[in-house]
C-alpha positions in Angstrom: 108.8 74.3 81.6 110.9 72.4 84.2 112.9 69.3 83.7 110.8 66.1 83.9 107.6 67.7 82.9 105.5 65.8 80.2 105.7 67.1 76.6 103.2 66.7 73.7 104.1 66.8 70.0 101.9 66.9 66.9 102.7 63.4 65.5 101.4 59.9 65.5 103.4 56.6 65.8 104.2 56.5 62.0 105.3 60.1 62.1 107.4 59.4 65.2 109.3 56.7 63.3 109.9 58.9 60.3 111.0 61.8 62.5 113.4 59.7 64.5 115.0 58.1 61.5 115.4 61.5 59.7 116.7 63.2 62.9 119.3 60.5 63.5 120.5 60.6 59.9 120.9 64.4 59.9 122.5 64.6 63.4 125.0 62.0 62.4 125.8 63.9 59.2 126.3 67.1 61.2 128.5 65.4 63.7 130.9 64.3 61.0 130.7 67.3 58.7 131.2 70.0 61.4 134.6 68.5 62.4 135.6 68.5 58.7 134.4 72.1 58.4 137.1 73.5 60.8 139.7 75.7 59.0 139.2 76.1 55.3 135.6 75.1 54.4 134.7 73.3 51.2 131.6 75.1 49.7 129.9 71.8 49.0 130.5 70.6 52.6 129.1 73.9 53.9 126.0 73.5 51.7 125.5 70.0 52.9 125.7 71.1 56.6 123.4 74.0 56.0 120.8 71.7 54.4 121.0 69.2 57.3 120.3 72.0 59.8 117.6 73.3 57.5 115.9 69.9 57.4 116.1 69.5 61.2 114.5 72.9 61.6 111.7 72.1 59.3 110.9 68.7 60.8 111.1 69.9 64.4 108.9 73.0 63.6 106.3 70.7 61.9 105.8 68.6 65.0 105.7 71.6 67.3 109.2 71.2 69.0 109.8 75.0 69.3 113.1 74.8 71.3 114.6 72.5 68.7 113.4 74.6 65.8 114.8 77.8 67.5 118.2 76.3 68.1 118.6 74.9 64.6 117.5 78.3 63.3 120.4 79.9 65.2 122.8 77.3 63.9 121.5 77.9 60.4 122.2 81.6 60.6 125.9 81.0 61.6 126.2 78.4 58.8 124.7 80.8 56.3 127.3 83.4 57.2 130.0 80.7 56.6 128.3 79.9 53.3 128.5 83.5 52.2 132.2 83.8 53.1 131.3 86.4 55.8 132.6 84.1 58.5 135.5 81.7 58.7 134.9 78.6 60.8 137.8 78.7 63.2 138.0 76.2 66.1 136.0 78.4 68.5 133.2 78.7 65.9 133.1 75.0 65.4 133.2 74.4 69.2 130.0 76.6 69.5 128.3 74.7 66.7 129.2 71.3 68.3 127.8 72.4 71.7 124.6 73.3 69.9 124.7 69.9 68.2 125.0 68.1 71.5 122.0 70.0 72.8 120.1 69.1 69.6 120.6 65.4 70.3 119.0 65.8 73.7 116.1 67.8 72.3 115.5 65.2 69.6 115.4 62.5 72.2 112.6 64.3 74.0 110.3 63.4 71.1 110.6 59.7 72.0 110.6 60.1 75.8 107.9 62.9 75.8 109.7 64.3 78.9 111.4 67.7 79.2 115.1 67.2 79.4 115.8 70.5 81.1 117.6 71.8 78.1 116.9 75.5 77.4 118.8 76.6 74.4 118.7 80.3 75.1 122.3 80.6 76.3 123.6 78.6 73.3 121.6 80.7 70.9 123.1 83.8 72.5 126.6 82.5 71.8 125.7 81.7 68.2 124.2 85.2 67.8 127.4 86.7 69.3 129.4 84.9 66.6 127.3 86.5 63.9 127.8 89.9 65.6 131.5 89.4 66.0 131.1 89.9 69.8 134.2 87.9 70.8 134.6 89.7 74.1 131.0 89.0 75.2 130.9 85.4 74.1 134.4 84.1 74.2 134.3 83.3 70.5 136.9 84.5 68.1 135.5 85.6 64.7 137.3 86.2 61.5 135.3 87.9 58.7 136.4 86.8 55.2 136.1 89.0 52.1 133.1 88.6 49.8 133.4 86.1 47.0 133.6 87.5 43.5 130.5 87.5 41.4 130.2 84.4 39.2 127.7 83.7 36.4 127.1 80.4 34.6 128.3 80.3 31.0 124.7 80.0 29.5 123.5 83.1 31.4 126.7 85.0 30.5 125.9 84.5 26.8 122.4 85.9 27.2 123.8 88.9 29.2 126.4 89.6 26.5 123.5 89.8 24.0 121.6 92.2 26.4 124.6 94.5 26.8 125.1 94.5 23.0 121.5 95.8 22.9 122.3 98.7 25.3 121.2 97.1 28.5 123.1 96.9 31.8 123.6 93.8 34.0 124.0 93.4 37.7 124.9 90.6 40.0 122.8 90.9 43.2 123.4 89.0 46.5 120.7 89.4 49.1 120.7 88.2 52.7 117.4 87.6 54.5 117.4 88.7 58.1 118.3 85.8 60.4 115.1 86.5 62.5 112.8 86.1 59.6 110.5 83.1 60.0 109.5 82.9 56.3 112.6 83.4 54.2 111.0 81.7 51.2 108.3 84.4 51.0 111.0 87.1 51.1 112.9 85.5 48.3 109.8 85.4 46.2 109.2 89.1 46.9 112.8 89.9 45.8 112.3 87.9 42.6 109.0 89.8 41.8 110.5 93.3 42.6 113.5 92.8 40.3 111.5 91.3 37.5 109.4 94.5 37.5 112.5 96.5 36.4 114.3 93.9 34.2 114.8 90.3 33.1 116.4 87.6 35.3 118.3 85.0 33.2 119.7 83.2 36.3 119.2 82.9 40.0 120.3 80.6 42.9 118.1 79.1 44.2 116.2 78.8 40.9 112.8 80.2 40.0 111.0 76.8 40.5 112.5 76.4 44.0 111.6 80.0 45.0 108.0 79.8 43.7 107.5 76.5 45.6 108.5 78.2 48.8 111.9 76.6 49.2 113.8 79.9 49.3 116.5 80.2 51.9 118.3 82.9 53.8 120.5 83.9 50.9 119.5 84.7 47.3 121.8 85.4 44.3 120.2 86.9 41.2 121.5 88.3 37.9 119.2 91.1 36.6 119.5 92.9 33.2 117.7 95.9 31.7 117.7 99.6 30.9 118.5 100.3 34.6 121.1 101.7 36.9 122.4 100.4 40.2 120.1 102.8 42.1 117.0 101.2 40.5 118.1 97.8 41.8 118.7 99.0 45.3 115.4 100.9 45.3 113.5 97.8 44.3 115.1 95.8 47.1 114.1 98.4 49.7 110.5 97.6 49.0 111.0 94.1 50.6 111.0 93.8 54.4 113.4 91.6 56.5 116.3 92.2 54.1 119.8 92.2 55.5 123.1 93.0 53.8 122.9 93.5 50.0 125.7 93.4 47.5 125.1 94.8 44.0 128.0 94.4 41.4 128.0 95.7 37.9 128.6 93.0 35.3 130.7 94.2 32.3 131.7 92.7 29.1 135.1 91.6 30.5 133.6 89.6 33.4 130.9 88.0 31.1 133.3 87.2 28.3 135.5 85.2 30.8 132.4 83.1 31.8 131.1 82.7 28.2 132.5 80.1 25.8 134.7 81.9 23.3 133.2 80.1 20.3 129.6 81.0 21.3 127.9 83.8 19.5 126.0 86.3 21.6 122.4 85.1 21.1 119.4 85.3 23.3 119.1 82.2 25.5 116.0 81.0 27.3 116.1 81.2 31.1 117.5 77.8 32.4 115.5 75.9 35.0 117.3 75.1 38.2 116.6 71.8 39.7 117.1 71.9 43.5 117.5 68.6 45.2 117.2 68.7 49.0 120.3 66.5 49.7 122.6 67.8 47.0 125.4 70.2 47.6 124.2 72.8 45.2 121.6 73.5 42.5 122.5 72.2 39.0 121.3 74.0 35.9 119.2 71.9 33.6 118.7 72.8 30.0 116.3 71.3 27.4 119.3 69.8 25.6 120.8 68.2 28.7 121.2 64.5 28.5 120.0 62.3 31.4 122.8 61.5 33.8 123.5 58.4 35.7 120.5 57.2 37.6 120.9 57.9 41.3 120.7 55.1 43.8 117.3 54.5 45.2 116.6 53.1 48.6 113.6 52.1 50.8 113.7 52.0 54.6 112.7 48.6 55.9 111.9 47.8 59.5 114.6 45.5 61.0 111.9 43.2 62.4 110.6 42.6 58.9 114.1 41.8 57.7 114.5 39.3 60.6 111.2 37.7 59.6 112.5 37.3 56.0 115.8 36.0 57.3 114.0 33.3 59.3 112.0 32.2 56.3 115.3 32.0 54.3 116.7 29.9 57.1 113.9 27.5 56.8 114.5 27.2 53.0 118.2 26.5 53.7 117.2 23.7 56.1 114.8 22.2 53.5 117.5 22.5 50.8 119.9 20.6 53.0 117.4 17.9 53.7 116.6 17.4 50.0 120.3 17.0 49.3 120.5 14.4 52.0 117.5 12.5 50.6 119.0 12.7 47.1 122.3 11.2 48.4 120.5 8.4 50.3 118.2 7.5 47.4 120.9 7.7 44.7 122.2 4.0 45.0 118.6 2.6 45.3 117.3 4.5 42.3 120.2 3.4 40.2 119.6 -0.2 41.0 115.9 0.2 40.1 116.8 1.7 36.7 115.0 4.9 37.6 117.7 7.1 36.1 115.3 9.6 34.6 113.6 10.1 37.9 116.9 10.6 39.6 118.0 13.1 37.0 114.9 15.1 37.4 115.3 15.1 41.1 118.9 16.2 40.9 118.0 19.0 38.6 115.2 20.2 40.9 117.5 20.1 44.0 120.2 22.0 42.1 117.8 24.6 41.0 116.4 25.0 44.5 120.0 25.3 45.8 120.8 28.1 43.3 117.6 30.0 44.1 118.0 29.6 47.8 121.6 30.8 47.7 120.6 33.9 45.6 117.6 34.7 47.9 119.8 34.3 51.0 122.4 36.6 49.5 119.9 39.3 48.6 118.3 39.2 52.0 121.7 39.4 53.7 122.6 42.4 51.5 119.4 44.1 52.6 120.7 43.8 56.2 124.1 45.2 55.3 125.1 48.8 56.2 128.3 50.6 55.3 130.8 50.6 58.1 130.7 54.4 57.6 127.8 54.5 60.0 130.4 53.7 62.8 133.4 55.5 61.3 131.4 58.7 60.9 131.4 59.2 64.7 135.1 59.0 65.0 136.2 62.5 63.8 134.3 64.1 66.7 135.7 61.6 69.2 139.3 62.2 68.0 138.9 65.9 68.1 137.5 65.9 71.7 140.0 63.3 73.1 143.0 65.0 71.5 141.9 68.3 73.1 141.7 66.7 76.5 145.1 65.1 76.1 146.8 68.2 74.7 147.8 66.4 71.5 147.5 67.1 67.8 146.0 64.3 65.8 145.1 63.7 62.2 142.5 61.0 61.6 142.7 59.2 58.2 139.9 56.9 57.3 139.4 54.6 54.3 137.1 51.8 53.3 134.0 53.5 54.7 131.9 51.8 52.0 132.8 48.3 53.3 129.5 46.6 54.3 128.7 44.8 57.4 125.6 43.2 59.0 123.8 45.7 61.2 123.9 43.3 64.1 127.7 43.2 64.0 127.9 47.0 63.5 126.0 47.5 66.7 128.5 45.4 68.6 131.7 46.8 67.2 131.1 50.5 68.0 132.3 50.4 71.6 135.4 48.3 71.0 136.5 50.6 68.2 136.0 53.7 70.4 138.1 52.1 73.2 140.9 51.3 70.8 140.9 54.8 69.3 140.9 56.5 72.7 143.8 54.4 73.8 145.7 55.1 70.6 145.5 58.8 71.3 146.0 58.7 75.0 148.6 56.0 75.3 150.0 55.6 71.8 150.7 59.1 70.5 153.2 61.4 72.2 152.7 65.0 73.0 153.8 67.6 70.5 156.9 68.4 72.6 157.9 64.7 72.8 157.4 64.2 69.0 159.5 67.2 68.2 162.3 65.9 70.4 162.2 62.6 68.5 162.2 64.3 65.2 158.6 63.4 64.4 155.9 65.9 63.1 154.0 67.6 66.0 150.8 66.1 64.7 150.4 62.4 65.2 148.4 60.3 62.7 145.8 57.6 63.5 144.6 55.6 60.5 141.4 53.6 60.5 141.0 51.2 57.6 138.2 48.7 56.8 138.3 46.0 54.1 136.6 42.7 53.1 138.5 39.5 52.7 136.5 36.3 51.8 133.6 36.1 54.4 135.2 38.4 56.9 135.6 42.1 57.5 138.8 43.6 58.9 139.2 46.9 60.8 142.6 48.3 61.4 143.5 51.1 63.9 147.1 52.2 63.4 149.0 55.0 65.0 152.5 56.4 64.5 153.2 56.9 68.2 155.7 55.4 70.6 154.4 51.8 70.5 153.6 49.5 73.5 156.2 49.2 76.3 156.4 45.5 76.9 158.6 45.9 80.0 156.0 48.0 81.6 153.3 45.5 80.6 155.2 42.7 82.2 155.8 44.6 85.5 152.1 45.7 85.7 150.8 42.2 85.0 152.9 40.8 87.8 152.1 43.6 90.2 148.4 43.0 89.8 148.7 39.2 90.1 147.5 38.6 86.6 150.5 36.4 85.7 153.4 34.9 87.5 156.8 36.6 87.3 158.4 33.6 85.7 155.7 33.5 82.9 156.1 37.2 82.4 159.8 37.0 82.0 159.7 34.0 79.7 157.2 35.6 77.4 158.5 36.9 74.1 157.8 40.6 73.2 155.0 39.5 70.8 153.4 37.4 73.6 153.9 40.2 76.2 152.0 42.7 74.0 148.9 40.5 74.4 149.0 41.2 78.1 147.2 44.4 77.2 144.0 42.4 77.0 144.3 41.1 80.6 141.3 42.3 82.7 142.2 45.2 85.0 145.5 46.0 83.4 146.3 49.6 82.7 149.7 51.4 82.1 148.2 54.9 82.6 150.2 56.8 85.2 147.1 58.9 86.3 143.4 58.4 86.1 141.4 60.6 83.8 138.0 60.6 82.0 139.9 59.3 78.9 141.6 56.2 80.3 143.4 54.6 83.2 140.8 52.5 84.9 141.9 49.2 83.3 138.6 48.2 81.7 139.0 49.3 78.0 141.0 46.6 76.3 139.4 43.8 78.2 136.0 45.1 77.0 137.4 45.2 73.5 138.3 41.5 73.5 135.1 40.4 75.2 132.8 42.3 72.9 134.6 41.2 69.7 134.7 37.5 70.8 131.0 37.7 71.6 130.3 38.1 67.8 132.8 35.3 66.9 135.5 37.9 66.0 139.1 38.2 66.9 141.4 41.0 67.8 145.2 41.1 67.4 147.8 43.7 68.1 151.3 44.3 66.9 153.7 47.0 68.0 157.1 48.4 67.2 158.9 50.6 69.7 159.1 54.2 68.5 157.0 53.6 65.4 153.6 52.9 66.7 151.0 50.1 67.1 148.2 48.5 65.1 145.1 46.7 66.3 143.4 44.5 63.7 139.8 43.3 64.3 138.5 40.4 62.4 134.7 40.1 62.2 132.2 37.8 60.4 130.1 39.6 57.8 127.0 38.4 59.5 125.8 36.6 62.6 122.7 35.1 60.9 124.6 32.3 59.1 128.1 30.8 59.4 130.2 28.2 57.7 131.0 25.4 60.1 132.6 22.0 60.3 130.0 19.5 61.5 131.2 16.9 63.9 129.7 14.3 66.2 130.7 13.6 69.8 128.8 11.4 72.2 125.9 11.1 69.8 125.5 14.9 69.6 126.1 17.0 66.5 128.2 20.1 66.9 129.0 22.9 64.5 132.6 24.3 64.8 132.8 27.7 63.0 135.4 27.4 60.3 137.1 30.7 61.2 138.7 28.8 64.1 139.4 25.4 62.5 142.9 25.0 61.0 142.8 21.3 60.0 141.4 17.8 60.8 143.0 14.4 60.7 142.6 10.8 62.0 143.7 10.2 65.6 145.9 7.3 64.6 147.7 9.5 62.1 148.2 12.3 64.6 151.5 12.8 66.6 150.1 12.5 70.1 152.2 12.6 73.3 151.6 12.5 77.0 153.4 15.4 78.9 153.0 15.7 82.7 150.0 13.3 82.5 148.2 15.4 79.9 147.7 14.5 76.3 149.5 16.8 73.8 149.4 17.1 70.1 152.4 17.9 68.0 151.4 19.6 64.8 153.7 21.4 62.4 156.5 21.7 65.0 154.2 23.1 67.8 152.9 21.4 70.9 149.4 22.2 72.2 146.8 20.4 74.4 144.6 17.6 73.0 141.1 17.8 74.6 138.1 15.5 74.4 135.3 17.8 73.0 132.4 16.0 74.6 134.1 16.0 78.0 135.0 19.7 77.6 131.3 20.5 77.0 130.1 18.5 80.0 128.8 15.4 78.1 131.3 12.9 79.5 134.4 11.3 77.9 134.0 9.8 74.5 133.3 6.0 74.3 134.5 5.6 70.7 137.4 3.2 70.1 140.7 4.9 70.6 142.6 5.5 67.3 139.3 5.6 65.3 138.4 9.1 66.4 139.3 12.4 64.7 141.4 15.3 65.8 140.3 18.9 64.9 143.0 21.5 65.4 141.6 24.9 66.2 143.1 28.4 66.9 142.0 31.5 68.6 144.5 34.3 68.6 147.8 32.8 69.7 146.2 29.9 71.5 145.8 26.5 69.8 143.9 23.4 70.9 143.3 19.9 69.4 139.7 18.6 70.0 139.0 14.8 69.8 135.6 14.0 68.1 133.9 10.8 67.2 133.1 11.6 63.5 133.5 14.3 60.9 130.2 15.1 59.0 131.6 17.7 56.6 131.3 21.4 56.0 127.9 23.2 56.0 126.3 26.6 56.0 124.4 26.7 59.2 121.6 29.1 60.2 122.3 30.5 63.7 119.4 30.2 66.2 119.3 31.4 69.7 119.5 28.7 72.4 116.8 30.5 74.4 115.3 28.3 77.1 115.6 25.2 75.0 118.6 23.6 76.7 119.5 26.3 79.2 122.8 28.2 79.5 125.4 25.7 78.6 129.1 26.7 78.8 131.0 26.7 75.5 127.9 27.0 73.3 126.8 30.1 71.4 123.7 28.9 69.6 121.9 26.1 67.8 121.0 25.2 64.2 118.4 22.9 62.7 119.9 20.1 60.5 118.6 18.7 57.3 116.9 15.8 59.0 115.1 18.1 61.5 117.4 17.3 64.4 119.3 19.9 66.5 123.0 20.8 66.1 124.8 22.9 68.7 127.1 25.7 67.7 130.3 25.9 69.7 131.6 29.1 71.1 135.2 28.4 69.9 136.9 31.6 71.3 135.8 30.9 74.9 136.3 27.2 74.7 139.8 27.4 73.2 140.8 30.1 75.7 139.5 28.1 78.6 141.1 24.8 77.6 144.4 26.4 76.7 144.5 28.0 80.2 143.4 24.8 81.9 146.1 22.8 80.1 148.9 25.4 80.8 
């Protein structure tokens, strides 16, 4: 079928949603785990990858996506060889698996678009098959075959086998591989189980009896069989089963079994243990009748985001009503006291206090349901680092921590691109080549550390490298050459201030253009996207030792803490993340410099701006000296705003402006106040940056 041709799949709208969610989850897992697999594989990681591929194969086959099922089957065969220690996942092997993974993403997207993408996985499958056959010359893939793993037997099964041997029986450890082309490996595993049970007893197997009998057998099967038998009997029994690949039969003697069995245990007959196989676990776990229940696993339910948004809107209405009740209580308090209605007032206060507590708890629980671990963003980084490092000819170790830190999904969606830009720049610009690092006495492999953590109501993301740092002299020269700043301002700027030039639009220090960087758009996008979600980004650098970018983000965009102020009869909400302090105008140290009002605060001078005038509402008409000054900061820029009144701090529910008042400069949203009136939320980063530049 040609590219662009319509496709049909056997699923309805509900099935489509389930397939998409599961496919995204498994593809993301494979993307992260395959990069970790390179080199010396962890058996648990290999098992996890294999099960992800197995799940994708099953779900794609169920809906009739034959090309996707065929490709995942080919990947599964290679992963099974790794799982059996017949294949070591060197970089070329992982490269081939990652190419297959990229094709899988496109094939999975076809289920939504219902249009043929043009991907035909035949060539990719041939390369994967070549890996299995060790055909390095034909496929350009280097293969290293590892020795077979020694036979291992669980302690409980070892005790039973020692008793069998004491009774004159022999025991064998059997490892069976099902042919990679077999479409029904579960049936073949069941046939192996039946054939071996016909000649002896089976005290242990992996997968377990329950899993095999339910049809969940896989492409490898390990069984321990005991009886009055010889090795030839075992092999003859296996020959009766079709689609059998390589078979290993090892004799289990007293020495091997004694090493696995507890010394104190007497050789007594033990009932066959049941094996509980969990689809997402790394390996089966033996469960015995005496086993105590372990810690209850976490349970989760997928909820549509639109439903969560609906719940969040309802909670927002509750918050508004709570605020209104509090305002009514405050207004009625003096009147009720004068009327000797203390009991009524007490009941009213108790009711509002209870409503406040319940609303806060409900709001917190709903917000938590919108939270996702930042791992969902960080999990994409290992593949990115691997690819960018290869293109740049550099060796990079990526170290990540704080993956469990939670963030609102709306913020997570906005932070992905900025984080990718920073990471690419750290590798391309920050880290030196292996030769340069050796010459400087550094390890050949550079290190990039990505860390996430919570602090109060904000989340912080740090991207730190141990490279050469940012060359401020080059930044100054480039900024002047491109006309982004005057020569005098560039020369007068301190090194800390000059480092901030990296965020100027169109500025790049790359010597050559490439598909990694050099077009002068990356860091400008970083700042723009982060400020769009009321965040902030800062950078610090030390020559020869590296650089660090720190991103500060609000935990959620649905609500925010704000200082409520009034200017020209309009109520504004100023997000507290930007506010540093507030004071009376008559108590402020105000000066006029070059015809512009300036505020001196804590030894620093910065512009003093009328808030209403800055937002296009005209200059304030309040008596001079009776107004208030709100000092605000964004990055290294500070501004003082003149307002008519301070109304106090408040949690505000952020609403979109929509078409209500049009696109007004300096505003980011609106909120409904306790009395039902409208308050406007100020876009502090853009307003501070604009006023600081205007006043400069």
